[in-house]
N, C-alpha and C positions, 0 to 999 in steps of 0.2 A: 243645576247644570243648564247653562245657556250658551248658545253659539250665536254671536252677533257679527254683522257685517257693517263696518263703518267706512264708507267710501269704497275703496278696493281692498281694505285690510280686514281680516277675519280674526276675531277674538273668541276665546273659550273661557268660561268661568267655571271652575271646579272648586266648590266650597271656599270661595273668596280667594282662591289662587288663580291668577290670570295667565293665559297662554296666548301667543300670537301664532298664526299660521305662517310658516316660512315656506313659500312655494318652491324655492330652490332646493330645499331639503325634503319636500313632500312630507312634512311633519310639523307638529306644534313645538314651540319652545317657550319656556317660562319668561315672564316679564315682571318687573317690580311695580312699575306704574306707567300709565299713559296720561300725558298732560298737555295742555295748551300752553304754548310759550309766547303767544301774542301774534305769531304769523303762521304757525303750523302745529300739528299734533306731533308730539315727541314721545318716543318709547324709551323708557329707562330699563336697560337690561345689564347694567354694569356688574351686578352681583353674579351673573352667569357667564359673562363674556370678558373675563379678565385677561387670559393669555391665549392668543390666537393659535399657538402651536400645541396647546393642550388637546388631546383626543376627545375630551368631553366639553369642548368649546361650545358655548350656547346652552348647555344643560347644567353644568356644575357638578353633577354626581351621576354615577351609574344608575341609581334608583330613579332619579328624575328623567334620565334618558329613556329608561324602560317605560315609565309612566307616559311620557310624551308619545312614544311609539304606540302604546296601547290606546291612548286617546285619539291618535290619528286614524286608527282602524275603526274605532267605535263611532267617532263623530267627524265624518268627512266635511269638507268645506261646503258641500252642496246643502247641508242642513242649516246654514246660517240664515238668520232673520235680519232684515235691514234695521238699522238703528241710527240715531243721530250722533250720540256720543256715549262711549262707555264710561262708567264712573269707577275708574281704577285710580288708586292713590288716595289723596285727601281732597275730596271735592268741596267746593264752596260756591256761594251764589255770585254769579256775574250777571247782573241785571235780571234777566228772566230765566236763566238756566242754572242748573246745579252741575258744575263742571270742575274737574281737577285742573289746577293751574300750577305751573312751575313757580318757584319763588321769585324769579325775575320777570314774570309775565306782567305786562301793563294791565291795569284794571280800568282802562278808559273805554269810551264809546267806540273809538276807531277799531280797537282790538276786538270788541264784541261784534261789530259789524263784519269783520273779516272771518270770525268764527262761524257765523251763520249764513254768510254769503247772501244776505237779503231775505232770508226766510225767518222772520221773527215770530215770537209767540205773543207779542203785545196785542192787546185788544184792538180791533178795527175801529175806525171812526163810526160814529153813530150815523144811521141812514138819514138822508135828507128828506124832510117832509115836503110834500108838494102842496103848493098853495094855488088856489084857483082865483081868477079875477072875479071881482064882484061886478055884476051887471048893473050899470047905472041907467036909471030911467029918466 
């Protein structure tokens, strides 16, 4: 069980089933995957959000709705720990990070820079050595 905060979004992991905090509902709702599409992080919840007129919209079943209500009382958003990216879906290596990517996401350096906003994990440059002048006599 882990509650992660990525930016302003809160995710909950329950036995490799992921939920996202929906502030408008004051409740968690299930998601299939969260992936980088090259410009932003996209949440895939098509399996649970098929018909907007369905009373179980966003949950899929009564059992899932009850589970989400129970999780909302046990794990409030205040328990969330900050994180860079959740590994939901099928993650792969993009330069120096293990991140889930959508099938159409570009795997180029510009996309990678947008993902990390300038905070890279690459090693820093070696420290410069100081040289002293030789005293000539």
